[in-house]
C-alpha positions as a Markdown table, in Angstrom:
| # | Residue | x | y | z |
|---|---|---|---|---|
| 1 | Met | -0.1 | 62.3 | -45.1 |
| 2 | Thr | -2.1 | 64.5 | -42.9 |
| 3 | Lys | -1.5 | 65.2 | -38.5 |
| 4 | Ala | -5.0 | 63.2 | -38.5 |
| 5 | Glu | -3.2 | 59.8 | -40.8 |
| 6 | Leu | -0.1 | 59.9 | -38.9 |
| 7 | Ser | -1.7 | 60.2 | -35.4 |
| 8 | Asp | -4.4 | 57.0 | -36.3 |
| 9 | Ser | -0.9 | 55.6 | -37.8 |
| 10 | Ser | 0.8 | 55.9 | -34.8 |
| 11 | Ser | -2.2 | 55.1 | -32.8 |
| 12 | Leu | -2.5 | 51.5 | -35.0 |
| 13 | Phe | 1.8 | 51.5 | -34.4 |
| 14 | Cys | 1.1 | 51.1 | -30.3 |
| 15 | Ile | -2.5 | 49.1 | -30.0 |
| 16 | Phe | -0.1 | 46.0 | -33.0 |
| 17 | Asn | 3.5 | 46.7 | -30.9 |
| 18 | Ser | 1.8 | 46.0 | -27.6 |
| 19 | Met | -0.5 | 43.5 | -29.2 |
| 20 | Lys | 2.8 | 41.6 | -29.9 |
| 21 | Ile | 4.1 | 41.9 | -26.2 |
| 22 | Phe | 0.8 | 40.6 | -24.5 |
| 23 | Leu | 0.9 | 37.6 | -27.3 |
| 24 | Leu | 4.5 | 37.4 | -26.0 |
| 25 | Phe | 3.5 | 37.7 | -22.5 |
| 26 | Leu | 1.0 | 35.0 | -22.8 |
| 27 | Thr | 3.1 | 32.3 | -24.0 |
| 28 | Met | 5.6 | 33.1 | -21.8 |
| 29 | Cys | 3.0 | 32.2 | -19.6 |
| 30 | Phe | 2.1 | 29.4 | -20.8 |
| 31 | Ala | 5.6 | 27.8 | -21.5 |
| 32 | Phe | 6.1 | 28.6 | -17.5 |
| 33 | Ala | 3.2 | 26.3 | -16.7 |
| 34 | Asn | 4.5 | 23.6 | -19.3 |
| 35 | Ala | 7.5 | 23.5 | -16.9 |
| 36 | Gln | 5.8 | 23.4 | -14.1 |
| 37 | Asp | 3.9 | 20.3 | -15.7 |
| 38 | Ile | 6.6 | 18.3 | -15.7 |
| 39 | Asn | 8.6 | 19.8 | -12.7 |
| 40 | Pro | 11.9 | 21.1 | -12.9 |
| 41 | Ser | 14.7 | 19.5 | -12.3 |
| 42 | Lys | 15.9 | 18.6 | -8.6 |
| 43 | Asp | 20.1 | 19.2 | -7.8 |
| 44 | Leu | 21.1 | 17.0 | -10.8 |
| 45 | Lys | 23.5 | 19.2 | -12.8 |
| 46 | Asn | 23.8 | 18.2 | -16.8 |
| 47 | Ile | 24.5 | 15.4 | -17.4 |
| 48 | Pro | 26.5 | 14.3 | -20.8 |
| 49 | Glu | 25.4 | 12.1 | -22.3 |
| 50 | Asp | 28.2 | 9.9 | -22.0 |
| 51 | Lys | 27.6 | 10.0 | -17.9 |
| 52 | Ile | 24.2 | 8.2 | -18.4 |
| 53 | Gln | 25.0 | 3.9 | -17.8 |
| 54 | Arg | 21.5 | 2.8 | -18.1 |
| 55 | Thr | 18.6 | 3.7 | -19.7 |
| 56 | Phe | 15.2 | 2.0 | -20.5 |
| 57 | Lys | 12.8 | 2.8 | -23.1 |
| 58 | Val | 8.5 | 2.5 | -22.1 |
| 59 | Ser | 6.1 | 2.6 | -24.4 |
| 60 | Arg | 3.0 | 4.1 | -23.5 |
| 61 | Asp | 1.4 | 0.6 | -23.4 |
| 62 | Ser | 4.1 | -1.2 | -20.7 |
| 63 | Leu | 2.8 | 1.5 | -18.3 |
| 64 | Arg | 0.1 | 0.1 | -18.0 |
| 65 | Lys | 0.3 | -1.9 | -15.2 |
| 66 | Asp | 3.3 | -1.7 | -12.7 |
| 67 | Leu | 6.4 | -1.6 | -14.9 |
| 68 | Trp | 9.8 | -3.0 | -13.2 |
| 69 | Phe | 13.7 | -2.1 | -13.9 |
| 70 | Glu | 16.3 | -3.3 | -11.9 |
| 71 | Val | 19.2 | -0.6 | -11.3 |
| 72 | Glu | 22.5 | -0.3 | -8.4 |
| 73 | Lys | 23.2 | 1.9 | -6.7 |
| 74 | Asn | 24.7 | 5.3 | -8.0 |
| 75 | Glu | 24.2 | 4.7 | -11.3 |
| 76 | Ile | 22.6 | 7.1 | -13.0 |
| 77 | Val | 19.9 | 6.4 | -15.5 |
| 78 | Lys | 17.5 | 7.2 | -18.0 |
| 79 | Ile | 13.9 | 7.0 | -19.4 |
| 80 | Cys | 12.4 | 7.7 | -22.4 |
| 81 | Ile | 8.6 | 7.2 | -22.7 |
| 82 | Asp | 7.6 | 6.9 | -26.6 |
| 83 | Lys | 4.9 | 9.7 | -25.9 |
| 84 | Lys | 5.0 | 13.5 | -24.3 |
| 85 | Val | 5.0 | 13.4 | -20.3 |
| 86 | Lys | 2.7 | 15.8 | -18.9 |
| 87 | Glu | 4.5 | 15.5 | -15.4 |
| 88 | Trp | 7.7 | 13.3 | -13.4 |
| 89 | Glu | 7.3 | 12.9 | -10.3 |
| 90 | Thr | 10.1 | 11.7 | -7.9 |
| 91 | Ser | 11.6 | 11.8 | -4.6 |
| 92 | Leu | 15.5 | 11.2 | -7.2 |
| 93 | Asn | 18.0 | 13.9 | -7.9 |
| 94 | Ser | 16.7 | 13.4 | -11.4 |
| 95 | Lys | 16.4 | 16.8 | -14.3 |
| 96 | Ile | 13.6 | 16.8 | -17.2 |
| 97 | Leu | 16.5 | 16.1 | -20.9 |
| 98 | Asn | 13.9 | 16.9 | -23.2 |
| 99 | Asp | 10.0 | 16.2 | -23.5 |
| 100 | Ser | 9.5 | 12.8 | -22.4 |
| 101 | Cys | 13.0 | 11.8 | -21.2 |
| 102 | Leu | 14.0 | 12.0 | -17.4 |
| 103 | Ala | 18.0 | 11.2 | -15.6 |
| 104 | Phe | 18.6 | 10.5 | -12.1 |
| 105 | Gln | 20.7 | 9.1 | -9.9 |
| 106 | Ile | 20.1 | 6.2 | -8.6 |
| 107 | Pro | 20.7 | 6.5 | -4.0 |
| 108 | Ile | 23.4 | 4.6 | -2.1 |
| 109 | Phe | 20.8 | 1.7 | 0.1 |
| 110 | Thr | 19.1 | -1.6 | -1.6 |
| 111 | Gly | 15.8 | -1.7 | -2.3 |
| 112 | Val | 12.6 | -0.5 | -3.9 |
| 113 | Glu | 12.7 | 3.2 | -5.3 |
| 114 | Ser | 9.3 | 5.0 | -7.3 |
| 115 | Ile | 8.7 | 7.4 | -10.0 |
| 116 | Ile | 5.3 | 8.4 | -11.0 |
| 117 | Val | 4.4 | 9.5 | -14.4 |
| 118 | Tyr | 0.7 | 11.1 | -16.1 |
| 119 | Leu | 1.0 | 11.3 | -19.4 |
| 120 | Pro | -0.8 | 13.7 | -21.6 |
| 121 | Glu | -5.3 | 13.8 | -22.0 |
| 122 | Ser | -4.5 | 10.9 | -18.9 |
| 123 | Glu | -5.9 | 11.2 | -15.3 |
| 124 | Asn | -4.7 | 7.9 | -14.6 |
| 125 | Val | -1.7 | 7.8 | -13.0 |
| 126 | His | 1.3 | 5.9 | -14.3 |
| 127 | Lys | 4.0 | 4.3 | -11.8 |
| 128 | Ile | 7.2 | 3.1 | -12.6 |
| 129 | Asn | 9.3 | 0.6 | -10.4 |
| 130 | Leu | 13.0 | 0.4 | -9.5 |
| 131 | Ala | 14.5 | -2.3 | -7.8 |
| 132 | Val | 17.9 | -1.2 | -6.2 |
| 133 | Gly | 20.6 | -3.5 | -6.2 |
| 134 | Met | 17.2 | -6.6 | -6.3 |
| 135 | Lys | 16.2 | -8.8 | -8.4 |
| 136 | Tyr | 12.4 | -8.8 | -9.5 |
| 137 | Leu | 11.3 | -12.8 | -10.1 |
| 138 | Asn | 8.3 | -13.3 | -11.7 |
| 139 | Phe | 7.3 | -17.4 | -11.2 |
| 140 | Lys | 4.4 | -18.5 | -13.4 |
| 141 | Lys | 4.6 | -22.0 | -12.6 |
| 142 | Glu | 8.2 | -22.2 | -12.4 |
| 143 | Lys | 9.2 | -25.9 | -11.9 |
| 144 | Val | 12.3 | -26.0 | -9.5 |
| 145 | Leu | 14.4 | -28.8 | -7.1 |
| 146 | Leu | 14.4 | -28.5 | -3.8 |
| 147 | Gly | 15.9 | -31.0 | -1.2 |
| 148 | Phe | 19.1 | -32.2 | -1.3 |
| 149 | Asn | 19.7 | -36.2 | -1.4 |
| 150 | Glu | 22.6 | -36.6 | 0.9 |
| 151 | His | 22.5 | -40.6 | 1.7 |
| 152 | Ser | 22.0 | -43.2 | -1.4 |
| 153 | Glu | 20.2 | -45.7 | -1.1 |
| 154 | Thr | 22.7 | -48.4 | -0.2 |
| 155 | Asp | 24.2 | -45.2 | 2.4 |
| 156 | Leu | 20.4 | -45.9 | 3.8 |
| 157 | Glu | 20.6 | -49.4 | 4.8 |
| 158 | Ile | 24.0 | -49.2 | 6.2 |
| 159 | Leu | 22.7 | -46.6 | 8.7 |
| 160 | Gly | 19.9 | -47.7 | 9.1 |
| 161 | Leu | 17.2 | -44.7 | 8.1 |
| 162 | Leu | 14.1 | -45.0 | 6.3 |
| 163 | Lys | 15.0 | -42.2 | 4.1 |
| 164 | Asn | 16.8 | -38.9 | 3.6 |
| 165 | Glu | 15.7 | -35.9 | 5.9 |
| 166 | Asp | 15.0 | -33.6 | 3.2 |
| 167 | Pro | 14.4 | -35.8 | -0.3 |
| 168 | Glu | 15.0 | -34.2 | -3.5 |
| 169 | Arg | 12.0 | -33.2 | -5.0 |
| 170 | Leu | 10.0 | -31.1 | -8.0 |
| 171 | Thr | 8.5 | -28.1 | -6.6 |
| 172 | Ser | 6.2 | -26.0 | -8.4 |
| 173 | Val | 5.7 | -22.5 | -7.2 |
| 174 | Thr | 4.2 | -19.4 | -8.0 |
| 175 | Gly | 4.7 | -16.3 | -7.5 |
| 176 | Thr | 6.8 | -13.0 | -7.9 |
| 177 | Tyr | 9.4 | -12.5 | -5.5 |
| 178 | Leu | 12.1 | -10.0 | -4.7 |
| 179 | Ala | 15.1 | -10.7 | -3.6 |
| 180 | Asp | 19.1 | -9.1 | -2.7 |
| 181 | Lys | 21.3 | -9.8 | -6.0 |
| 182 | Tyr | 23.9 | -10.0 | -3.2 |
| 183 | Pro | 24.4 | -10.6 | 0.7 |
| 184 | Val | 23.7 | -7.0 | 2.9 |
| 185 | Thr | 27.0 | -5.8 | 2.7 |
| 186 | Asn | 28.5 | -4.1 | 5.4 |
| 187 | Cys | 27.9 | -0.4 | 4.4 |
| 188 | Asp | 24.0 | -0.9 | 3.7 |
| 189 | Phe | 24.0 | -3.0 | 7.4 |
| 190 | Thr | 25.6 | 0.3 | 9.2 |
| 191 | Gln | 24.0 | 2.8 | 8.0 |
| 192 | Leu | 20.6 | 0.9 | 8.0 |
| 193 | Met | 21.2 | 0.6 | 11.7 |
| 194 | Trp | 23.7 | 4.0 | 12.2 |
| 195 | Asp | 20.9 | 5.3 | 15.3 |
| 196 | Asp | 21.8 | 1.1 | 16.6 |
| 197 | Ile | 25.4 | 1.6 | 16.7 |
| 198 | Pro | 26.4 | 2.5 | 19.8 |
| 199 | Lys | 29.4 | 4.7 | 21.0 |
| 200 | Ser | 31.5 | 2.0 | 22.9 |
| 201 | Thr | 30.7 | -1.5 | 23.7 |
| 202 | Ser | 29.0 | -2.6 | 26.7 |
| 203 | Tyr | 29.9 | -6.2 | 26.2 |
| 204 | Thr | 32.9 | -8.6 | 28.7 |
| 205 | Asn | 32.8 | -11.5 | 26.2 |
| 206 | Asn | 35.6 | -10.9 | 24.1 |
| 207 | Ser | 34.5 | -12.6 | 21.4 |
| 208 | Ile | 31.8 | -10.4 | 21.1 |
| 209 | Lys | 33.0 | -7.5 | 21.6 |
| 210 | Arg | 36.0 | -7.2 | 18.9 |
| 211 | Val | 32.6 | -8.0 | 16.8 |
| 212 | Gln | 30.9 | -5.3 | 18.1 |
| 213 | Glu | 33.5 | -2.9 | 18.0 |
| 214 | Gly | 34.3 | -3.5 | 14.4 |
| 215 | Trp | 31.2 | -2.4 | 14.3 |
| 216 | Ile | 32.0 | 1.0 | 16.0 |
| 217 | Ser | 35.0 | 1.1 | 14.3 |
| 218 | Arg | 32.9 | 1.0 | 11.3 |
| 219 | Lys | 30.1 | 4.1 | 12.3 |
| 220 | Asn | 33.5 | 6.5 | 13.1 |
| 221 | Ala | 35.0 | 6.1 | 9.9 |
| 222 | Ser | 31.6 | 6.5 | 7.6 |
| 223 | Leu | 29.5 | 9.2 | 6.9 |
| 224 | Gln | 25.4 | 8.7 | 7.6 |
| 225 | Asn | 24.0 | 8.7 | 4.3 |
| 226 | Lys | 27.1 | 8.7 | 2.5 |
| 227 | Asn | 29.3 | 6.6 | -0.4 |
| 228 | Cys | 27.5 | 2.9 | -0.3 |
| 229 | Ile | 29.0 | 0.9 | -3.3 |
| 230 | Val | 27.6 | -2.2 | -4.9 |
| 231 | Gln | 30.5 | -3.8 | -4.7 |
| 232 | Asp | 31.4 | -3.6 | -0.9 |
| 233 | Thr | 32.4 | -6.0 | 1.6 |
| 234 | Ala | 29.7 | -8.8 | 2.1 |
| 235 | Ala | 28.8 | -8.0 | 6.3 |
| 236 | Ser | 29.4 | -11.7 | 8.2 |
| 237 | Thr | 28.9 | -11.3 | 11.5 |
| 238 | Val | 25.6 | -10.1 | 12.1 |
| 239 | Tyr | 23.4 | -12.1 | 14.6 |
| 240 | Leu | 20.3 | -13.3 | 13.6 |
| 241 | Tyr | 18.1 | -11.1 | 16.2 |
| 242 | Gln | 20.2 | -8.3 | 14.1 |
| 243 | Ala | 19.4 | -9.2 | 11.0 |
| 244 | Ile | 15.6 | -9.4 | 12.0 |
| 245 | Lys | 15.9 | -5.7 | 12.6 |
| 246 | Tyr | 17.4 | -5.0 | 9.7 |
| 247 | Ala | 15.0 | -6.1 | 8.0 |
| 248 | Asn | 12.2 | -4.4 | 10.2 |
| 249 | Ala | 14.2 | -1.0 | 9.1 |
| 250 | Arg | 14.5 | -1.5 | 6.4 |
| 251 | Ser | 10.6 | -2.2 | 5.6 |
| 252 | Ile | 10.0 | 1.0 | 7.5 |
| 253 | Arg | 11.8 | 3.5 | 5.0 |
| 254 | Glu | 9.8 | 2.5 | 2.0 |
| 255 | Gly | 6.8 | 3.0 | 4.1 |
| 256 | Leu | 5.4 | -1.3 | 3.8 |
| 257 | Lys | 4.3 | -2.9 | 6.7 |
| 258 | Pro | 7.2 | -5.0 | 9.0 |
| 259 | Tyr | 7.5 | -8.6 | 8.6 |
| 260 | Tyr | 8.2 | -9.8 | 12.4 |
| 261 | Ile | 6.8 | -8.6 | 15.0 |
| 262 | Leu | 9.1 | -8.1 | 18.4 |
| 263 | Ser | 8.3 | -8.9 | 21.7 |
| 264 | Glu | 9.2 | -10.0 | 25.7 |
| 265 | Ser | 9.4 | -14.5 | 25.7 |
| 266 | Ser | 8.6 | -16.5 | 28.5 |
| 267 | Tyr | 10.1 | -19.2 | 27.2 |
| 268 | Gly | 14.5 | -19.7 | 28.1 |
| 269 | Ser | 15.4 | -21.3 | 24.9 |
| 270 | Glu | 15.9 | -20.8 | 21.1 |
| 271 | Gln | 12.6 | -23.2 | 19.5 |
| 272 | Ile | 9.9 | -23.0 | 16.8 |
| 273 | Leu | 6.5 | -22.7 | 18.1 |
| 274 | Ser | 4.8 | -22.4 | 14.8 |
| 275 | Glu | 5.3 | -21.6 | 11.6 |
| 276 | Lys | 3.9 | -17.9 | 13.3 |
| 277 | Glu | 6.0 | -18.1 | 16.1 |
| 278 | Phe | 9.4 | -18.3 | 17.2 |
| 279 | Val | 11.8 | -17.7 | 20.3 |
| 280 | Ile | 15.5 | -16.9 | 19.5 |
| 281 | Cys | 18.4 | -15.1 | 21.0 |
| 282 | Asn | 18.1 | -11.3 | 22.2 |
| 283 | Arg | 21.7 | -11.0 | 20.5 |
| 284 | Asp | 22.1 | -6.8 | 19.8 |
| 285 | Phe | 25.1 | -4.5 | 19.9 |
| 286 | Thr | 24.3 | -4.3 | 23.3 |
| 287 | Glu | 24.2 | -7.0 | 26.2 |
| 288 | Gln | 21.2 | -7.3 | 28.1 |
| 289 | Asn | 21.7 | -7.6 | 31.5 |
| 290 | Phe | 18.5 | -8.2 | 32.9 |
| 291 | Ile | 17.3 | -11.7 | 33.3 |
| 292 | Gly | 14.4 | -12.5 | 30.8 |
| 293 | Glu | 16.0 | -10.5 | 28.6 |
| 294 | Glu | 18.5 | -12.7 | 27.0 |
| 295 | Phe | 15.5 | -14.4 | 24.2 |
| 296 | Val | 12.7 | -12.5 | 22.4 |
| 297 | Leu | 9.9 | -13.4 | 20.8 |
| 298 | Val | 9.1 | -13.1 | 16.8 |
| 299 | Ser | 5.6 | -13.0 | 15.2 |
| 300 | Ile | 4.4 | -13.1 | 11.5 |
| 301 | Asp | 2.8 | -10.5 | 10.7 |
| 302 | Glu | 0.8 | -12.3 | 7.2 |
| 303 | His | -0.9 | -9.2 | 6.4 |
| 304 | Ser | 3.1 | -7.7 | 6.5 |
| 305 | Asp | 4.5 | -6.1 | 2.5 |
| 306 | Gly | 8.0 | -6.0 | 4.0 |
| 307 | Tyr | 11.5 | -7.2 | 4.0 |
| 308 | Arg | 11.9 | -11.0 | 5.6 |
| 309 | Leu | 14.2 | -13.0 | 5.3 |
| 310 | Pro | 13.8 | -16.2 | 3.5 |
| 311 | Tyr | 12.9 | -19.7 | 4.5 |
| 312 | Tyr | 14.9 | -22.9 | 4.1 |
| 313 | Asp | 13.1 | -24.0 | 1.1 |
| 314 | Glu | 13.3 | -20.3 | -0.2 |
| 315 | Trp | 16.5 | -19.7 | 0.3 |
| 316 | Met | 17.2 | -23.1 | -1.8 |
| 317 | Met | 15.2 | -22.2 | -4.7 |
| 318 | Leu | 16.8 | -18.7 | -4.8 |
| 319 | Ala | 20.4 | -20.4 | -5.1 |
| 320 | Arg | 20.0 | -22.8 | -7.5 |
| 321 | Gly | 18.9 | -20.2 | -9.6 |
| 322 | Gly | 16.9 | -22.9 | -12.0 |
| 323 | Asp | 19.4 | -25.7 | -11.6 |
| 324 | Lys | 17.4 | -29.2 | -11.7 |
| 325 | Lys | 20.3 | -31.2 | -12.0 |
| 326 | Asn | 24.2 | -30.7 | -10.3 |
| 327 | Lys | 24.3 | -30.2 | -6.2 |
| 328 | Ala | 26.6 | -26.8 | -6.6 |
| 329 | Pro | 26.9 | -24.0 | -9.2 |
| 330 | Trp | 29.1 | -26.3 | -10.2 |
| 331 | Lys | 29.6 | -29.3 | -12.2 |
| 332 | Lys | 30.2 | -33.0 | -10.2 |
| 333 | Gly | 33.5 | -33.8 | -10.5 |
| 334 | Ala | 34.0 | -29.8 | -11.5 |
| 335 | Thr | 38.2 | -29.3 | -10.1 |
| 336 | Phe | 38.5 | -26.0 | -7.3 |
| 337 | Glu | 39.3 | -23.8 | -9.7 |
| 338 | Glu | 36.2 | -24.0 | -11.3 |
| 339 | Ala | 34.2 | -24.4 | -8.5 |
| 340 | Leu | 36.4 | -20.4 | -7.7 |
| 341 | Lys | 34.6 | -19.0 | -10.8 |
| 342 | Tyr | 31.3 | -19.9 | -8.5 |
| 343 | Ala | 32.4 | -19.1 | -5.3 |
| 344 | Arg | 35.0 | -16.7 | -3.6 |
| 345 | Met | 36.7 | -19.2 | -1.0 |
| 346 | Thr | 40.3 | -18.5 | 0.9 |
| 347 | Thr | 42.6 | -21.2 | 2.0 |
| 348 | Ile | 44.0 | -19.9 | 3.8 |
| 349 | Arg | 44.2 | -19.6 | 8.0 |
| 350 | Pro | 43.6 | -16.5 | 9.6 |
| 351 | Lys | 46.1 | -14.6 | 11.6 |
| 352 | Asn | 43.7 | -13.8 | 14.9 |
| 353 | Glu | 40.2 | -13.8 | 15.3 |
| 354 | Lys | 39.2 | -10.5 | 14.1 |
| 355 | Asp | 41.6 | -12.0 | 10.7 |
| 356 | Leu | 38.3 | -14.7 | 11.4 |
| 357 | Tyr | 35.6 | -12.1 | 10.2 |
| 358 | Leu | 37.1 | -10.3 | 7.0 |
| 359 | Ser | 35.2 | -10.7 | 4.0 |
| 360 | Glu | 35.5 | -9.8 | 0.5 |
| 361 | Pro | 33.2 | -7.4 | -1.5 |
| 362 | Val | 30.1 | -9.1 | -3.2 |
| 363 | Gly | 29.0 | -10.0 | -7.5 |
| 364 | Gln | 32.3 | -10.5 | -8.1 |
| 365 | Leu | 32.1 | -14.4 | -9.3 |
| 366 | Arg | 29.4 | -15.7 | -11.9 |
| 367 | Pro | 25.8 | -15.1 | -11.5 |
| 368 | Asn | 23.2 | -17.8 | -11.0 |
| 369 | Gly | 20.4 | -18.0 | -13.3 |
| 370 | Tyr | 18.6 | -15.6 | -12.5 |
| 371 | Gly | 21.2 | -12.6 | -11.7 |
| 372 | Leu | 21.9 | -13.3 | -7.7 |
| 373 | Tyr | 25.2 | -13.9 | -7.1 |
| 374 | Asp | 27.3 | -15.5 | -4.0 |
| 375 | Phe | 25.1 | -17.9 | -2.4 |
| 376 | Phe | 28.2 | -20.0 | -1.6 |
| 377 | Gly | 31.4 | -19.3 | -0.4 |
| 378 | Leu | 31.2 | -16.0 | 0.6 |
| 379 | Val | 29.5 | -15.4 | 3.5 |
| 380 | Pro | 27.3 | -18.0 | 5.2 |
| 381 | Glu | 23.4 | -16.8 | 5.4 |
| 382 | His | 20.7 | -16.8 | 8.1 |
| 383 | Val | 18.1 | -18.5 | 7.0 |
| 384 | Leu | 14.9 | -19.6 | 8.8 |
| 385 | Met | 13.8 | -22.9 | 9.5 |
| 386 | Lys | 9.5 | -23.5 | 9.4 |
| 387 | Lys | 9.8 | -26.6 | 11.6 |
| 388 | Ser | 12.4 | -28.8 | 12.8 |
| 389 | Leu | 13.9 | -31.4 | 9.2 |
| 390 | Phe | 17.8 | -32.1 | 10.5 |
| 391 | Arg | 18.4 | -34.1 | 13.7 |
| 392 | Ile | 22.1 | -31.6 | 13.7 |
| 393 | Asn | 19.6 | -28.3 | 13.8 |
| 394 | His | 17.3 | -29.9 | 16.6 |
| 395 | Asp | 15.2 | -27.0 | 17.4 |
| 396 | Phe | 16.4 | -24.2 | 16.4 |
| 397 | Pro | 14.3 | -21.8 | 14.2 |
| 398 | Ser | 17.4 | -21.2 | 11.7 |
| 399 | Cys | 20.6 | -22.8 | 9.6 |
| 400 | Gln | 22.8 | -20.8 | 7.8 |
| 401 | Lys | 23.2 | -21.7 | 3.9 |
| 402 | Gly | 26.0 | -21.7 | 2.2 |
| 403 | Gly | 29.1 | -21.8 | 4.3 |
| 404 | Gly | 31.9 | -20.1 | 5.1 |
| 405 | Tyr | 34.7 | -18.9 | 2.4 |
| 406 | Arg | 37.8 | -20.7 | 4.3 |
| 407 | Val | 38.0 | -24.0 | 3.3 |
| 408 | Arg | 40.4 | -26.9 | 3.1 |
| 409 | Ser | 42.2 | -27.5 | -0.4 |
| 410 | Pro | 42.7 | -31.0 | -2.0 |
| 411 | Ser | 46.5 | -30.6 | -0.9 |
| 412 | Asp | 45.3 | -28.7 | 2.7 |
| 413 | Gly | 44.9 | -32.0 | 4.8 |
| 414 | Ser | 43.9 | -29.9 | 7.9 |
| 415 | Ser | 41.2 | -30.6 | 10.4 |
| 416 | Ser | 40.3 | -26.9 | 11.5 |
| 417 | Lys | 36.8 | -26.6 | 12.3 |
| 418 | Phe | 36.4 | -23.7 | 10.7 |
| 419 | Phe | 37.7 | -25.7 | 7.4 |
| 420 | Pro | 35.5 | -27.4 | 6.0 |
| 421 | Asp | 35.9 | -29.6 | 2.9 |
| 422 | Trp | 34.7 | -27.3 | -0.9 |
| 423 | Glu | 33.7 | -30.3 | -2.4 |
| 424 | Asp | 30.9 | -30.4 | 0.8 |
| 425 | Phe | 28.7 | -27.5 | -0.5 |
| 426 | Asn | 25.9 | -27.8 | -2.3 |
| 427 | Tyr | 22.3 | -26.7 | -2.4 |
| 428 | Gly | 21.4 | -29.0 | 0.8 |
| 429 | Tyr | 24.5 | -27.3 | 2.6 |
| 430 | Leu | 23.7 | -27.1 | 6.4 |
| 431 | Leu | 24.6 | -25.4 | 9.7 |
| 432 | Pro | 23.1 | -25.6 | 13.2 |
| 433 | Gly | 21.1 | -22.5 | 13.2 |
| 434 | Phe | 22.7 | -20.8 | 16.5 |
| 435 | Ser | 21.7 | -16.9 | 16.9 |
| 436 | Ser | 24.6 | -16.2 | 18.9 |
| 437 | Thr | 26.2 | -17.2 | 15.9 |
| 438 | Lys | 27.7 | -14.5 | 13.4 |
| 439 | Ala | 26.5 | -15.3 | 9.3 |
| 440 | Gly | 26.1 | -12.9 | 6.7 |
| 441 | Phe | 22.2 | -12.5 | 4.9 |
| 442 | Arg | 20.1 | -11.2 | 2.2 |
| 443 | Leu | 16.7 | -11.0 | 1.7 |
| 444 | Ile | 13.7 | -10.8 | -0.1 |
| 445 | Arg | 10.1 | -9.7 | -0.5 |
| 446 | Asn | 6.9 | -11.2 | -1.5 |
| 447 | Ile | 4.5 | -8.9 | -3.9 |
| 448 | Gly | 1.2 | -8.7 | -3.4 |
| 449 | Asn | 1.2 | -11.6 | -0.7 |
| 450 | Asn | 0.8 | -14.0 | -3.5 |
| 451 | Val | 3.0 | -16.6 | -3.6 |
| 452 | Lys | 2.4 | -20.0 | -3.9 |
| 453 | Trp | 3.7 | -23.5 | -3.7 |
| 454 | Ser | 2.7 | -27.3 | -4.9 |
| 455 | Glu | 4.6 | -30.4 | -5.3 |
| 456 | Val | 4.7 | -31.7 | -9.0 |
| 457 | Lys | 2.9 | -35.1 | -8.9 |
| 458 | Ser | 5.7 | -37.3 | -11.0 |
| 459 | Lys | 5.0 | -39.0 | -13.9 |
């Protein structure tokens, strides 16, 4: 081979190598670009398959409308689409597992999180909603039993009453709800109301002071935005005003419009003004020292998409879970032991006032037909009234439903007011709704404000 031929051969070899390097460079750029499209991992280390607690398989067709998946706090979850994903968007700690699967960790708070999915060759934005510690209930003309026949026809005649105050009736409901699976826990309440809980209490009333010192103690024993487990103890010492503030705070945290508008009140007592306005006692973490600040006017924002307390009928519907036969989750004639499968109740008397408000973990017993827990026994729950139905409740804008968890057993003859007979617990069980009374609560939310109620005509 001549020198000229060797020179030409070397030139071709160099050109060939240069082209290989250039093609490799283009491949790397393309791969890097694709990696950027689907977002890099966010602080979630490589997860072994056995650490993933829940997997959802999603078809492309189901992405045409908003999806709702129910998950629990702190869970590690995997979502797989039956199509390659171009890009994922989420604020959750997450990691791309392959070209169609994403693993992520659910945060510590009850509420709603979302994941945005972009598919190749599509400009549509697809949204997956995660209901954390909540149930997604889509009612399509669901028939529910409301009311409670407290007195039989014979009793009505003896008592000289025309009818039961809230008679049983079938009602049809259409619409979509999100409902807390459990009562709000002490950890959830402490974390969200963190900035409201003071370093020390200003109350001089010893009973109220001890309750507020309990919240201060919980805060001091906690780390902010850390360690809320699913089965934490139920909050049992929340005043109605605080529960309403919590509902607004949860709405704000998720970028929703708060349901309640709080303003100064010229009224000197609790009362229902209309279906959109009521007055409650301003019992909070700090004492109100000025005349005129003891009560607050609460107005309803009808355009809100935020969280709220259930109304009386809504609580009964959710508590029944589709039950149209029984007066309680346990059947008529059930034993105390059978009732304990649905309601956590104790006959042990508290040693002191501090022990009186100790509660148990949520979600340990059987759920109802809607997958909701602890409507009976664990803690009484704040429920709002649209109008005054009961003589015992007078004109108070709230009541307490579900009953307390300390009861008289069949062999207990105590007449203590803190220990009602367990057999008296039913879907109509009611305590007057003094908003200065401590209780637990759970929140609900309408999706699209589209809920409609209608009476079912009897045949």
